[in-house]
N, CA, C, O and CB atoms as a CASP TS submission, in Angstrom:
PFRMAT TS
TARGET T0000
AUTHOR 0000-0000-0000
METHOD Language model
MODEL 1
PARENT N/A
ATOM      1  N   UNK     1      -5.267   3.837 -17.142  1.00  0.00           N
ATOM      2  CA  UNK     1      -4.615   2.249 -16.689  1.00  0.00           C
ATOM      3  C   UNK     1      -6.480   1.823 -16.418  1.00  0.00           C
ATOM      4  O   UNK     1      -7.437   2.367 -15.867  1.00  0.00           O
ATOM      5  CB  UNK     1      -3.097   2.173 -14.692  1.00  0.00           C
ATOM      6  N   UNK     2      -6.259   0.743 -17.059  1.00  0.00           N
ATOM      7  CA  UNK     2      -7.482  -0.290 -16.816  1.00  0.00           C
ATOM      8  C   UNK     2      -7.604  -1.125 -15.652  1.00  0.00           C
ATOM      9  O   UNK     2      -7.176  -2.278 -15.604  1.00  0.00           O
ATOM     10  CB  UNK     2      -7.529  -1.237 -17.829  1.00  0.00           C
ATOM     11  N   UNK     3      -8.175  -0.550 -14.745  1.00  0.00           N
ATOM     12  CA  UNK     3      -8.398  -1.243 -13.291  1.00  0.00           C
ATOM     13  C   UNK     3      -9.422  -2.385 -13.492  1.00  0.00           C
ATOM     14  O   UNK     3      -9.394  -3.269 -12.635  1.00  0.00           O
ATOM     15  CB  UNK     3      -9.021  -0.126 -12.090  1.00  0.00           C
ATOM     16  N   UNK     4     -10.249  -2.493 -14.415  1.00  0.00           N
ATOM     17  CA  UNK     4     -11.074  -3.750 -14.483  1.00  0.00           C
ATOM     18  C   UNK     4     -10.232  -4.720 -14.571  1.00  0.00           C
ATOM     19  O   UNK     4     -10.483  -5.688 -13.853  1.00  0.00           O
ATOM     20  CB  UNK     4     -12.025  -3.864 -15.556  1.00  0.00           C
ATOM     21  N   UNK     5      -9.127  -4.785 -15.352  1.00  0.00           N
ATOM     22  CA  UNK     5      -8.340  -5.715 -15.741  1.00  0.00           C
ATOM     23  C   UNK     5      -7.449  -6.473 -14.663  1.00  0.00           C
ATOM     24  O   UNK     5      -6.877  -7.535 -14.906  1.00  0.00           O
ATOM     25  CB  UNK     5      -7.619  -5.137 -16.681  1.00  0.00           C
ATOM     26  N   UNK     6      -7.387  -5.690 -13.231  1.00  0.00           N
ATOM     27  CA  UNK     6      -6.504  -5.646 -12.142  1.00  0.00           C
ATOM     28  C   UNK     6      -7.685  -6.648 -11.237  1.00  0.00           C
ATOM     29  O   UNK     6      -8.914  -6.611 -11.175  1.00  0.00           O
ATOM     30  CB  UNK     6      -6.023  -3.863 -11.528  1.00  0.00           C
ATOM     31  N   UNK     7      -6.495  -7.657 -10.504  1.00  0.00           N
ATOM     32  CA  UNK     7      -7.679  -8.459  -9.402  1.00  0.00           C
ATOM     33  C   UNK     7      -8.329  -7.462  -8.874  1.00  0.00           C
ATOM     34  O   UNK     7      -8.169  -6.277  -9.167  1.00  0.00           O
ATOM     35  CB  UNK     7      -7.114  -9.400  -8.071  1.00  0.00           C
ATOM     36  N   UNK     8      -9.241  -7.997  -7.915  1.00  0.00           N
ATOM     37  CA  UNK     8      -9.940  -7.153  -6.766  1.00  0.00           C
ATOM     38  C   UNK     8      -8.859  -6.830  -5.791  1.00  0.00           C
ATOM     39  O   UNK     8      -8.960  -5.694  -5.326  1.00  0.00           O
ATOM     40  CB  UNK     8     -11.186  -7.969  -5.978  1.00  0.00           C
ATOM     41  N   UNK     9      -7.624  -7.695  -5.263  1.00  0.00           N
ATOM     42  CA  UNK     9      -6.896  -7.132  -4.245  1.00  0.00           C
ATOM     43  C   UNK     9      -5.950  -6.239  -4.873  1.00  0.00           C
ATOM     44  O   UNK     9      -5.439  -5.460  -4.069  1.00  0.00           O
ATOM     45  CB  UNK     9      -6.259  -8.123  -3.395  1.00  0.00           C
ATOM     46  N   UNK    10      -5.520  -6.106  -6.197  1.00  0.00           N
ATOM     47  CA  UNK    10      -4.725  -5.282  -6.495  1.00  0.00           C
ATOM     48  C   UNK    10      -5.814  -3.889  -6.454  1.00  0.00           C
ATOM     49  O   UNK    10      -5.491  -2.890  -5.812  1.00  0.00           O
ATOM     50  CB  UNK    10      -3.946  -5.737  -7.854  1.00  0.00           C
ATOM     51  N   UNK    11      -6.922  -3.949  -7.099  1.00  0.00           N
ATOM     52  CA  UNK    11      -7.668  -2.868  -6.920  1.00  0.00           C
ATOM     53  C   UNK    11      -7.500  -2.170  -5.654  1.00  0.00           C
ATOM     54  O   UNK    11      -7.033  -1.038  -5.535  1.00  0.00           O
ATOM     55  CB  UNK    11      -8.908  -3.199  -7.093  1.00  0.00           C
ATOM     56  N   UNK    12      -7.926  -2.950  -4.684  1.00  0.00           N
ATOM     57  CA  UNK    12      -7.963  -2.473  -2.989  1.00  0.00           C
ATOM     58  C   UNK    12      -6.559  -2.059  -3.073  1.00  0.00           C
ATOM     59  O   UNK    12      -6.560  -0.927  -3.555  1.00  0.00           O
ATOM     60  CB  UNK    12      -8.311  -3.811  -1.583  1.00  0.00           C
ATOM     61  N   UNK    13      -5.453  -2.415  -2.848  1.00  0.00           N
ATOM     62  CA  UNK    13      -4.248  -2.026  -2.856  1.00  0.00           C
ATOM     63  C   UNK    13      -3.998  -0.917  -3.272  1.00  0.00           C
ATOM     64  O   UNK    13      -3.450  -0.090  -2.543  1.00  0.00           O
ATOM     65  CB  UNK    13      -3.609  -2.696  -3.357  1.00  0.00           C
ATOM     66  N   UNK    14      -4.417  -0.589  -4.807  1.00  0.00           N
ATOM     67  CA  UNK    14      -4.247   0.808  -5.520  1.00  0.00           C
ATOM     68  C   UNK    14      -5.200   1.885  -4.454  1.00  0.00           C
ATOM     69  O   UNK    14      -4.737   2.936  -4.011  1.00  0.00           O
ATOM     70  CB  UNK    14      -4.952   0.729  -7.383  1.00  0.00           C
ATOM     71  N   UNK    15      -6.622   1.374  -4.155  1.00  0.00           N
ATOM     72  CA  UNK    15      -7.296   2.499  -3.324  1.00  0.00           C
ATOM     73  C   UNK    15      -6.767   2.691  -2.212  1.00  0.00           C
ATOM     74  O   UNK    15      -6.725   3.865  -1.844  1.00  0.00           O
ATOM     75  CB  UNK    15      -8.601   2.341  -3.032  1.00  0.00           C
ATOM     76  N   UNK    16      -6.169   1.602  -1.272  1.00  0.00           N
ATOM     77  CA  UNK    16      -5.254   1.995  -0.008  1.00  0.00           C
ATOM     78  C   UNK    16      -4.213   3.008  -0.105  1.00  0.00           C
ATOM     79  O   UNK    16      -3.769   3.840   0.686  1.00  0.00           O
ATOM     80  CB  UNK    16      -4.529   0.853   0.461  1.00  0.00           C
ATOM     81  N   UNK    17      -3.911   2.636  -1.519  1.00  0.00           N
ATOM     82  CA  UNK    17      -2.362   3.688  -1.999  1.00  0.00           C
ATOM     83  C   UNK    17      -2.795   5.213  -1.749  1.00  0.00           C
ATOM     84  O   UNK    17      -2.275   6.165  -1.167  1.00  0.00           O
ATOM     85  CB  UNK    17      -1.827   3.565  -4.051  1.00  0.00           C
ATOM     86  N   UNK    18      -4.044   4.996  -2.490  1.00  0.00           N
ATOM     87  CA  UNK    18      -4.714   6.431  -2.921  1.00  0.00           C
ATOM     88  C   UNK    18      -5.061   7.305  -1.684  1.00  0.00           C
ATOM     89  O   UNK    18      -4.751   8.474  -1.456  1.00  0.00           O
ATOM     90  CB  UNK    18      -6.160   6.205  -3.785  1.00  0.00           C
ATOM     91  N   UNK    19      -5.939   6.242  -0.794  1.00  0.00           N
ATOM     92  CA  UNK    19      -5.875   6.662   0.439  1.00  0.00           C
ATOM     93  C   UNK    19      -5.052   7.545   1.328  1.00  0.00           C
ATOM     94  O   UNK    19      -5.230   8.671   1.793  1.00  0.00           O
ATOM     95  CB  UNK    19      -5.867   5.866   0.828  1.00  0.00           C
ATOM     96  N   UNK    20      -3.852   6.436   1.430  1.00  0.00           N
ATOM     97  CA  UNK    20      -2.328   7.011   2.085  1.00  0.00           C
ATOM     98  C   UNK    20      -2.030   8.329   1.504  1.00  0.00           C
ATOM     99  O   UNK    20      -1.851   9.239   2.314  1.00  0.00           O
ATOM    100  CB  UNK    20      -0.925   5.995   1.699  1.00  0.00           C
ATOM    101  N   UNK    21      -1.947   8.589   0.300  1.00  0.00           N
ATOM    102  CA  UNK    21      -1.320   9.557  -0.098  1.00  0.00           C
ATOM    103  C   UNK    21      -2.203  10.593   0.170  1.00  0.00           C
ATOM    104  O   UNK    21      -1.675  11.517   0.788  1.00  0.00           O
ATOM    105  CB  UNK    21      -0.878   9.440  -1.346  1.00  0.00           C
ATOM    106  N   UNK    22      -3.605  10.768  -0.146  1.00  0.00           N
ATOM    107  CA  UNK    22      -4.418  11.845   0.686  1.00  0.00           C
ATOM    108  C   UNK    22      -4.093  12.276   1.918  1.00  0.00           C
ATOM    109  O   UNK    22      -3.809  13.434   2.226  1.00  0.00           O
ATOM    110  CB  UNK    22      -5.621  11.483   0.901  1.00  0.00           C
ATOM    111  N   UNK    23      -4.157  10.887   2.952  1.00  0.00           N
ATOM    112  CA  UNK    23      -4.041  11.062   3.934  1.00  0.00           C
ATOM    113  C   UNK    23      -2.642  12.005   4.625  1.00  0.00           C
ATOM    114  O   UNK    23      -2.612  12.668   5.662  1.00  0.00           O
ATOM    115  CB  UNK    23      -4.262   9.898   4.197  1.00  0.00           C
ATOM    116  N   UNK    24      -1.695  11.788   3.734  1.00  0.00           N
ATOM    117  CA  UNK    24      -0.180  12.224   4.154  1.00  0.00           C
ATOM    118  C   UNK    24      -0.229  13.671   3.406  1.00  0.00           C
ATOM    119  O   UNK    24       0.793  14.353   3.486  1.00  0.00           O
ATOM    120  CB  UNK    24       1.251  11.042   3.506  1.00  0.00           C
ATOM    121  N   UNK    25      -1.286  14.164   2.722  1.00  0.00           N
ATOM    122  CA  UNK    25      -1.453  15.221   2.100  1.00  0.00           C
ATOM    123  C   UNK    25      -0.181  15.519   1.039  1.00  0.00           C
ATOM    124  O   UNK    25       0.477  16.560   1.034  1.00  0.00           O
ATOM    125  CB  UNK    25      -1.690  16.224   3.133  1.00  0.00           C
ATOM    126  N   UNK    26       0.030  14.291   0.080  1.00  0.00           N
ATOM    127  CA  UNK    26       0.756  13.712  -1.070  1.00  0.00           C
ATOM    128  C   UNK    26       0.016  14.434  -2.055  1.00  0.00           C
ATOM    129  O   UNK    26      -1.195  14.591  -1.902  1.00  0.00           O
ATOM    130  CB  UNK    26       0.753  12.080  -1.246  1.00  0.00           C
ATOM    131  N   UNK    27       0.697  14.950  -3.180  1.00  0.00           N
ATOM    132  CA  UNK    27      -0.180  14.964  -4.444  1.00  0.00           C
ATOM    133  C   UNK    27      -0.135  14.191  -5.561  1.00  0.00           C
ATOM    134  O   UNK    27      -0.715  14.431  -6.620  1.00  0.00           O
ATOM    135  CB  UNK    27      -0.124  15.995  -4.953  1.00  0.00           C
ATOM    136  N   UNK    28       0.777  12.974  -5.238  1.00  0.00           N
ATOM    137  CA  UNK    28       0.777  11.783  -6.175  1.00  0.00           C
ATOM    138  C   UNK    28       0.872  10.769  -5.105  1.00  0.00           C
ATOM    139  O   UNK    28       1.136  10.858  -3.906  1.00  0.00           O
ATOM    140  CB  UNK    28       2.021  11.707  -7.353  1.00  0.00           C
ATOM    141  N   UNK    29       0.543   9.644  -5.989  1.00  0.00           N
ATOM    142  CA  UNK    29       0.697   8.218  -5.629  1.00  0.00           C
ATOM    143  C   UNK    29       2.134   7.693  -5.994  1.00  0.00           C
ATOM    144  O   UNK    29       2.451   7.446  -7.158  1.00  0.00           O
ATOM    145  CB  UNK    29      -0.406   7.357  -6.373  1.00  0.00           C
ATOM    146  N   UNK    30       3.044   7.529  -4.847  1.00  0.00           N
ATOM    147  CA  UNK    30       4.405   6.969  -5.220  1.00  0.00           C
ATOM    148  C   UNK    30       4.435   5.672  -4.305  1.00  0.00           C
ATOM    149  O   UNK    30       3.585   5.258  -3.518  1.00  0.00           O
ATOM    150  CB  UNK    30       5.742   8.084  -4.908  1.00  0.00           C
ATOM    151  N   UNK    31       5.796   5.110  -4.685  1.00  0.00           N
ATOM    152  CA  UNK    31       6.239   4.042  -4.125  1.00  0.00           C
ATOM    153  C   UNK    31       5.479   3.696  -2.369  1.00  0.00           C
ATOM    154  O   UNK    31       4.838   2.827  -1.778  1.00  0.00           O
ATOM    155  CB  UNK    31       7.882   4.324  -4.194  1.00  0.00           C
ATOM    156  N   UNK    32       5.911   4.645  -2.208  1.00  0.00           N
ATOM    157  CA  UNK    32       5.558   4.519  -0.666  1.00  0.00           C
ATOM    158  C   UNK    32       4.020   4.345  -0.126  1.00  0.00           C
ATOM    159  O   UNK    32       3.491   3.833   0.860  1.00  0.00           O
ATOM    160  CB  UNK    32       6.072   5.813  -0.004  1.00  0.00           C
ATOM    161  N   UNK    33       3.642   4.953  -1.143  1.00  0.00           N
ATOM    162  CA  UNK    33       2.003   4.791  -1.059  1.00  0.00           C
ATOM    163  C   UNK    33       1.608   3.199  -0.965  1.00  0.00           C
ATOM    164  O   UNK    33       1.175   2.609   0.025  1.00  0.00           O
ATOM    165  CB  UNK    33       1.216   5.489  -2.544  1.00  0.00           C
ATOM    166  N   UNK    34       1.878   2.665  -2.279  1.00  0.00           N
ATOM    167  CA  UNK    34       1.627   1.683  -3.096  1.00  0.00           C
ATOM    168  C   UNK    34       2.330   0.575  -1.777  1.00  0.00           C
ATOM    169  O   UNK    34       1.583  -0.330  -1.405  1.00  0.00           O
ATOM    170  CB  UNK    34       2.387   1.866  -4.838  1.00  0.00           C
ATOM    171  N   UNK    35       3.812   0.684  -1.079  1.00  0.00           N
ATOM    172  CA  UNK    35       4.039  -0.100  -0.145  1.00  0.00           C
ATOM    173  C   UNK    35       3.290  -0.140   1.013  1.00  0.00           C
ATOM    174  O   UNK    35       3.212  -1.197   1.639  1.00  0.00           O
ATOM    175  CB  UNK    35       5.081   0.038   0.108  1.00  0.00           C
ATOM    176  N   UNK    36       2.544   1.185   1.511  1.00  0.00           N
ATOM    177  CA  UNK    36       1.319   0.846   2.568  1.00  0.00           C
ATOM    178  C   UNK    36       0.084   0.241   2.165  1.00  0.00           C
ATOM    179  O   UNK    36      -0.587  -0.428   2.952  1.00  0.00           O
ATOM    180  CB  UNK    36       0.839   2.030   3.198  1.00  0.00           C
ATOM    181  N   UNK    37      -0.310   0.485   0.740  1.00  0.00           N
ATOM    182  CA  UNK    37      -1.501  -0.308   0.386  1.00  0.00           C
ATOM    183  C   UNK    37      -1.208  -1.831   0.354  1.00  0.00           C
ATOM    184  O   UNK    37      -2.088  -2.634   0.665  1.00  0.00           O
ATOM    185  CB  UNK    37      -2.037   0.149  -0.990  1.00  0.00           C
ATOM    186  N   UNK    38      -0.116  -2.178   0.021  1.00  0.00           N
ATOM    187  CA  UNK    38       0.382  -3.627  -0.199  1.00  0.00           C
ATOM    188  C   UNK    38       0.082  -4.121   1.679  1.00  0.00           C
ATOM    189  O   UNK    38      -0.478  -5.149   2.060  1.00  0.00           O
ATOM    190  CB  UNK    38       2.477  -3.677  -0.943  1.00  0.00           C
ATOM    191  N   UNK    39       0.494  -3.335   2.298  1.00  0.00           N
ATOM    192  CA  UNK    39       0.437  -3.826   4.290  1.00  0.00           C
ATOM    193  C   UNK    39      -0.900  -3.681   4.293  1.00  0.00           C
ATOM    194  O   UNK    39      -1.179  -4.539   5.130  1.00  0.00           O
ATOM    195  CB  UNK    39       1.297  -2.631   5.807  1.00  0.00           C
ATOM    196  N   UNK    40      -1.876  -3.241   3.981  1.00  0.00           N
ATOM    197  CA  UNK    40      -3.181  -3.046   4.433  1.00  0.00           C
ATOM    198  C   UNK    40      -3.913  -4.112   3.391  1.00  0.00           C
ATOM    199  O   UNK    40      -5.126  -4.130   3.184  1.00  0.00           O
ATOM    200  CB  UNK    40      -3.689  -1.373   4.359  1.00  0.00           C
ATOM    201  N   UNK    41      -3.196  -4.764   2.936  1.00  0.00           N
ATOM    202  CA  UNK    41      -4.162  -6.483   2.694  1.00  0.00           C
ATOM    203  C   UNK    41      -3.264  -7.535   3.319  1.00  0.00           C
ATOM    204  O   UNK    41      -2.350  -8.100   2.717  1.00  0.00           O
ATOM    205  CB  UNK    41      -4.422  -7.116   0.725  1.00  0.00           C
ATOM    206  N   UNK    42      -3.557  -7.715   4.398  1.00  0.00           N
ATOM    207  CA  UNK    42      -2.552  -8.787   5.348  1.00  0.00           C
ATOM    208  C   UNK    42      -2.714  -9.796   4.943  1.00  0.00           C
ATOM    209  O   UNK    42      -1.974 -10.641   5.446  1.00  0.00           O
ATOM    210  CB  UNK    42      -2.705  -8.997   6.800  1.00  0.00           C
ATOM    211  N   UNK    43      -3.889 -10.404   3.663  1.00  0.00           N
ATOM    212  CA  UNK    43      -3.983 -11.994   3.332  1.00  0.00           C
ATOM    213  C   UNK    43      -2.806 -12.261   2.187  1.00  0.00           C
ATOM    214  O   UNK    43      -2.402 -13.358   1.803  1.00  0.00           O
ATOM    215  CB  UNK    43      -5.683 -12.463   2.658  1.00  0.00           C
ATOM    216  N   UNK    44      -2.309 -10.756   1.691  1.00  0.00           N
ATOM    217  CA  UNK    44      -1.416 -10.746   0.468  1.00  0.00           C
ATOM    218  C   UNK    44       0.087 -11.151   0.630  1.00  0.00           C
ATOM    219  O   UNK    44       0.806 -10.384   1.270  1.00  0.00           O
ATOM    220  CB  UNK    44      -1.433  -9.365  -0.095  1.00  0.00           C
ATOM    221  N   UNK    45       0.574 -12.198   0.147  1.00  0.00           N
ATOM    222  CA  UNK    45       1.837 -12.356  -0.088  1.00  0.00           C
ATOM    223  C   UNK    45       2.840 -11.064   0.471  1.00  0.00           C
ATOM    224  O   UNK    45       3.657 -11.343   1.348  1.00  0.00           O
ATOM    225  CB  UNK    45       1.886 -12.596  -1.568  1.00  0.00           C
ATOM    226  N   UNK    46       2.773  -9.749  -0.010  1.00  0.00           N
ATOM    227  CA  UNK    46       3.735  -8.940   0.090  1.00  0.00           C
ATOM    228  C   UNK    46       3.581  -8.568   1.664  1.00  0.00           C
ATOM    229  O   UNK    46       4.566  -8.481   2.396  1.00  0.00           O
ATOM    230  CB  UNK    46       3.646  -7.791  -0.986  1.00  0.00           C
ATOM    231  N   UNK    47       2.233  -8.356   2.119  1.00  0.00           N
ATOM    232  CA  UNK    47       2.076  -8.095   3.423  1.00  0.00           C
ATOM    233  C   UNK    47       2.623  -9.317   4.607  1.00  0.00           C
ATOM    234  O   UNK    47       2.915  -9.071   5.778  1.00  0.00           O
ATOM    235  CB  UNK    47       0.582  -7.811   3.493  1.00  0.00           C
ATOM    236  N   UNK    48       2.655 -10.367   4.086  1.00  0.00           N
ATOM    237  CA  UNK    48       3.251 -11.212   4.923  1.00  0.00           C
ATOM    238  C   UNK    48       5.090 -11.232   4.905  1.00  0.00           C
ATOM    239  O   UNK    48       5.819 -11.392   5.884  1.00  0.00           O
ATOM    240  CB  UNK    48       2.577 -12.585   4.509  1.00  0.00           C
ATOM    241  N   UNK    49       5.428 -11.056   3.734  1.00  0.00           N
ATOM    242  CA  UNK    49       6.761 -10.806   3.689  1.00  0.00           C
ATOM    243  C   UNK    49       7.438  -9.715   4.144  1.00  0.00           C
ATOM    244  O   UNK    49       8.657  -9.732   4.308  1.00  0.00           O
ATOM    245  CB  UNK    49       7.058 -10.882   2.669  1.00  0.00           C
ATOM    246  N   UNK    50       6.889  -8.960   4.317  1.00  0.00           N
ATOM    247  CA  UNK    50       7.281  -7.418   5.102  1.00  0.00           C
ATOM    248  C   UNK    50       6.751  -8.064   6.488  1.00  0.00           C
ATOM    249  O   UNK    50       7.593  -8.366   7.334  1.00  0.00           O
ATOM    250  CB  UNK    50       6.248  -5.634   4.469  1.00  0.00           C
ATOM    251  N   UNK    51       5.688  -8.234   6.684  1.00  0.00           N
ATOM    252  CA  UNK    51       5.631  -8.437   8.538  1.00  0.00           C
ATOM    253  C   UNK    51       6.566  -9.590   8.697  1.00  0.00           C
ATOM    254  O   UNK    51       6.499  -9.803   9.908  1.00  0.00           O
ATOM    255  CB  UNK    51       3.866  -8.944   9.357  1.00  0.00           C
ATOM    256  N   UNK    52       7.358 -10.421   8.218  1.00  0.00           N
ATOM    257  CA  UNK    52       8.593 -11.268   8.574  1.00  0.00           C
ATOM    258  C   UNK    52       9.751 -10.674   8.682  1.00  0.00           C
ATOM    259  O   UNK    52      10.686 -11.338   9.128  1.00  0.00           O
ATOM    260  CB  UNK    52       8.844 -12.233   7.720  1.00  0.00           C
ATOM    261  N   UNK    53       9.926  -9.525   8.366  1.00  0.00           N
ATOM    262  CA  UNK    53      11.134  -8.845   8.149  1.00  0.00           C
ATOM    263  C   UNK    53      10.752  -7.766   9.219  1.00  0.00           C
ATOM    264  O   UNK    53      11.481  -6.776   9.278  1.00  0.00           O
ATOM    265  CB  UNK    53      11.466  -8.337   6.535  1.00  0.00           C
ATOM    266  N   UNK    54       9.756  -7.850  10.014  1.00  0.00           N
ATOM    267  CA  UNK    54       9.364  -6.559  11.140  1.00  0.00           C
ATOM    268  C   UNK    54       9.214  -5.315  10.803  1.00  0.00           C
ATOM    269  O   UNK    54       9.256  -4.401  11.627  1.00  0.00           O
ATOM    270  CB  UNK    54      10.293  -6.323  12.133  1.00  0.00           C
ATOM    271  N   UNK    55       8.951  -5.089   9.086  1.00  0.00           N
ATOM    272  CA  UNK    55       8.360  -4.000   8.562  1.00  0.00           C
ATOM    273  C   UNK    55       7.054  -3.482   9.081  1.00  0.00           C
ATOM    274  O   UNK    55       6.162  -4.329   9.020  1.00  0.00           O
ATOM    275  CB  UNK    55       8.243  -4.239   7.333  1.00  0.00           C
ATOM    276  N   UNK    56       6.775  -2.584   9.463  1.00  0.00           N
ATOM    277  CA  UNK    56       5.140  -1.985   9.816  1.00  0.00           C
ATOM    278  C   UNK    56       5.037  -0.772   9.458  1.00  0.00           C
ATOM    279  O   UNK    56       5.895   0.036   9.104  1.00  0.00           O
ATOM    280  CB  UNK    56       4.641  -1.936  11.330  1.00  0.00           C
ATOM    281  N   UNK    57       3.544  -0.664   9.609  1.00  0.00           N
ATOM    282  CA  UNK    57       3.169   0.345   8.862  1.00  0.00           C
ATOM    283  C   UNK    57       3.846   1.759   9.572  1.00  0.00           C
ATOM    284  O   UNK    57       4.258   2.721   8.923  1.00  0.00           O
ATOM    285  CB  UNK    57       1.558   0.293   8.760  1.00  0.00           C
ATOM    286  N   UNK    58       3.854   1.664  10.761  1.00  0.00           N
ATOM    287  CA  UNK    58       4.238   3.119  11.462  1.00  0.00           C
ATOM    288  C   UNK    58       5.571   3.274  11.003  1.00  0.00           C
ATOM    289  O   UNK    58       5.860   4.451  10.786  1.00  0.00           O
ATOM    290  CB  UNK    58       4.187   3.214  13.202  1.00  0.00           C
ATOM    291  N   UNK    59       6.876   2.079  10.694  1.00  0.00           N
ATOM    292  CA  UNK    59       8.078   2.113  10.422  1.00  0.00           C
ATOM    293  C   UNK    59       8.281   2.936   8.825  1.00  0.00           C
ATOM    294  O   UNK    59       9.023   3.866   8.512  1.00  0.00           O
ATOM    295  CB  UNK    59       8.552   0.600  10.559  1.00  0.00           C
ATOM    296  N   UNK    60       7.409   2.248   8.120  1.00  0.00           N
ATOM    297  CA  UNK    60       7.234   3.037   6.690  1.00  0.00           C
ATOM    298  C   UNK    60       6.733   4.346   6.498  1.00  0.00           C
ATOM    299  O   UNK    60       6.970   5.003   5.484  1.00  0.00           O
ATOM    300  CB  UNK    60       6.402   2.380   5.884  1.00  0.00           C
ATOM    301  N   UNK    61       5.902   4.822   7.644  1.00  0.00           N
ATOM    302  CA  UNK    61       5.104   6.103   7.479  1.00  0.00           C
ATOM    303  C   UNK    61       6.265   7.046   8.106  1.00  0.00           C
ATOM    304  O   UNK    61       6.475   8.180   7.675  1.00  0.00           O
ATOM    305  CB  UNK    61       3.465   6.140   8.351  1.00  0.00           C
ATOM    306  N   UNK    62       6.999   6.457   9.175  1.00  0.00           N
ATOM    307  CA  UNK    62       8.279   7.419   9.657  1.00  0.00           C
ATOM    308  C   UNK    62       9.252   7.555   8.897  1.00  0.00           C
ATOM    309  O   UNK    62      10.029   8.483   9.120  1.00  0.00           O
ATOM    310  CB  UNK    62       8.944   7.052  10.787  1.00  0.00           C
ATOM    311  N   UNK    63       9.452   6.767   7.917  1.00  0.00           N
ATOM    312  CA  UNK    63      10.382   7.187   6.830  1.00  0.00           C
ATOM    313  C   UNK    63       9.803   8.290   5.630  1.00  0.00           C
ATOM    314  O   UNK    63      10.541   9.043   4.994  1.00  0.00           O
ATOM    315  CB  UNK    63      10.817   5.813   6.122  1.00  0.00           C
ATOM    316  N   UNK    64       8.370   8.206   5.484  1.00  0.00           N
ATOM    317  CA  UNK    64       8.106   8.771   4.297  1.00  0.00           C
ATOM    318  C   UNK    64       8.065  10.568   4.865  1.00  0.00           C
ATOM    319  O   UNK    64       7.843  11.467   4.054  1.00  0.00           O
ATOM    320  CB  UNK    64       6.548   8.004   3.577  1.00  0.00           C
TER
END
C-alpha cells in the first residue's frame, strides 16, 4: 500500500491501528484495530459518530 497517497489523518489511524494490534498481542491488523485507530482521532467524523452512540474504546476492547 502506498501510504503517501493517504491523508495525514488516515496515516495516523493506520499507525494507531498497528499500535493497538501490537498492544493486544495480535499478529495481524484487523477491523477491530482499525476501529480503535479511528477512535483515537477524536476530530474525525468516525470518532464523533461512534461517540454519539456511546461506543467507547473500552467497550470495543472488551469485545476484542
